[in-house]
C-alpha positions, 0 to 999 in steps of 0.5 A: 500500500505504501509503495503504491502511494509513493509511486503515485506521488512520483508519477504526479511529480513527473507529470509536472514536466509534461506541461507546456515548454514555458511551464517546464522552463519555469519549473526548472528554474524554480528547482535550480533556485531551490537547490541552490538555496539548499546548497547554501544552507547546508554549507552554512550548517557544515561550517557551523560545525567548526564555530567554537561558540556553541551557544551562538550557533544554538541561538541562531538555529533556534530562531531561524528554525522556528521561522521554518516550522511556522512557515510550514504551518501558516503558508498553506493555511493562509494562502492555500495550496493545490493538494495533489493527494487529497484524502477525499480522492481515496474515499471510495477505495475502502482504505482503513483510516490509519493506513491511508493516513500513514501512506499519505504522510510518507508520500508527502515526504516526496516533494521539493519542500520535504526533500529540501527540509530533509537535506537541511535536517541532515546538515544539522546532524553535521553541525552538532556532531561534536561527540557521540551523545550529541550526534545521536540526539541530533539524529533523533531531533532531525527525524522529529524535525522532518515529521513535525514540518511535514505533519504541520503542512498536511494538517494546515493543508487539510484545514485550508481545504475546509476553510479556503474552498471558496474563492471569497474565503481564499481572497479573505485568507490572502488579505489576512496573510498580507496583513500579517506580513505588513504587520510583521514588516515594522518588526523586521525594520526595527530589527534592521536598526540593531547593531548586530555586531554589538547587540545581535547575540543578545537579541538572538539569545532573548528570542531563542530562550523562549522559542526553545520551549515552544513547539516551533523551536523545541526540536531545534533546541534539543541538540544545542542544549545537549552540546552545551551540556544541559542534558536535563533541559535537552530531554525536556525539550525532546519530550516537547518535540515528541509530544508535538509530533504526537499531537500533529499525528492525532490531528492528521488522522482525525482530519483524514477521517473527517475528510473521507466522509465530508464532501468538498465545501461549495460556495452557497449563494447568499439570498438577499432580500429587498433592494439594498442601497437601491431602496435607500437611495431613491431618485434619478441616475445619480442615486442609482449609480451611487447605490450600485457603487455602494453595492460594489464596495460592499460585495466586490473583493476588488474594492473591499480588499483595497479598502482594508489595505488603506489603514495599513499604509501609515504603519510603514510611514510611522515606523520609518519616521520614528526610526529617522528620529522625527518626534512622536507628536509630529509623526502623529500628524501624518496617518490621517492625511495619508488615509484620506490621500489613498481613499480619494485616490481609490476611484481613479480607475473606477470606470475600468472596474465596471468592465463591459458593464459601462455600456449601460451608462453609455446606451442609456444616455446617462449624463457624465455628471451623474456618473461622476457624482454617483461614483464618489458617494462611497468614498465620501460616505467613508471619508466624512467620519474618518476625517472627523474622528481622525482629526480629533484623535490626531489633535489629542495625540499631538497634545494641542487642540489648536491644530484641530482645524488645520489638520481636519481641513488638510485631510478633508482637502486631500480627500476632495482633491483626490476625488476631483482628480480621480473623477477626471483621470478615470474618464480620460485615462482608464487602464486595464483592471482586474475583471469582475469575478476574477481574484482580486490578487490577479493582474491583468495581462495587458497592464503595463507602463501606461498603468504605472504612468497613470497611477503615478500622475494621478497620485502625485497630482493630488500631493502637488495640489495639496502642497500649499495647505501642507506648507501652511500647516508646517509654517503654523507648527514651526513659525507662527500660529497665524498660518494655522488659520490660513490653512483651513481657508486654503483647504476650502478653496483648493479642496472644493475648487479641485472637486468641482473642477474635476467633476466638471472636466470629468463629466465632459470627458465622459460625455465625449468619450463614451464610445471610446470607453465602450471600446476600451471595455470590450478590448480588455474583456 
């Protein structure tokens, strides 16, 4: 039975080289890159054998190894993978659960990630081959390491098959994964500021001290503790590693049993009652377009994924400014204008998001001003509370309520300027976007330099128009409070001027370029 599973996995791997030539080339390049990384890692592990500072090698391996184990567990769960040996595929063969679980687990050892992991695990045996006792426990730890990672991957993949079966759930998982990466990024940036030559060993030892007692790092820490002479601690951590493998095995067998009697999850059509936003916004074409836009923003992953990512951007800026030595009360003034900047910029390619549905606006004789104003309704609905609440929070964090009018005016003006310019750019320069129904993370094949140029022009044009208000705010904070009173006046003039100007020019462009917009939509369908 086991031989049949192994043979099946080998044939599946061999079939990967029977695809189109370019897919084979890409797969070959990936394999070469993977084995090059493996060669570098194994070479480093062998070189670590001759490092006299055992504690330093121990701490580095525990920290890096914990990241590896976490990757085997989290990556399939967050992003999902194509399981070539899904247990449900064997549900009609009557194979006992224990035999099926064992066969699929051993077949999982035949795969590029598992092979690379096994080679690296053997490299750790070389690293800790300093005496017979340490070598023996390193061999046991290496075996537990491979089992831990493979079992974690199988458990995570099986859980993902339940949680990420539908497109919406996969996209939501992708958003969570990106948010996790984004939230980890500031930590990585902070770690890059550490003087590793002076303080690096202390930082690593601090992380390794607690990671070594967790299921992530215990299996990596066992031979290191033995090499340092702490055999009692090594045995305790070995028990933790063995218990981790045992719990993962129980979870894997339970999931296989569950999957054998559970059909693959399918997306259920949600029943909607009433007219939704169309019932709330009654009136002419403007209200209808506003209702349709709100419906898109609520249900279309292309919109709400972008909306979720907007508050994340200021995190990087805050970390960068803090590391640059900017005082914290000045840094507190930055997030709100940035959020408003991206919120106003969001609809700069809104026409392309409609795809061929734009024909309804053109053939029905909808006026350009109705189209332009209707599309602005969602960002305005979100933007007004963001500006009001954000301005109050910003002034409170800054510590001086005198900046409240200027901060609120600047943020509101950036939002209005962004909406005005986006109304013009979306009618004049639409570029290919992800089609309705496709994954929000997919990239259109026809997107290229023109898309990047339009994005850059529309984005920096907002900053250029808002720059006088920014200057007045800076002058008010550094020279005289008088400029804090000038900033709101400039914000009203520039903000509403850009909004009405963009609406007027965008409406005229939409009226005159209706056939061209139809041709654009059909060309990129």
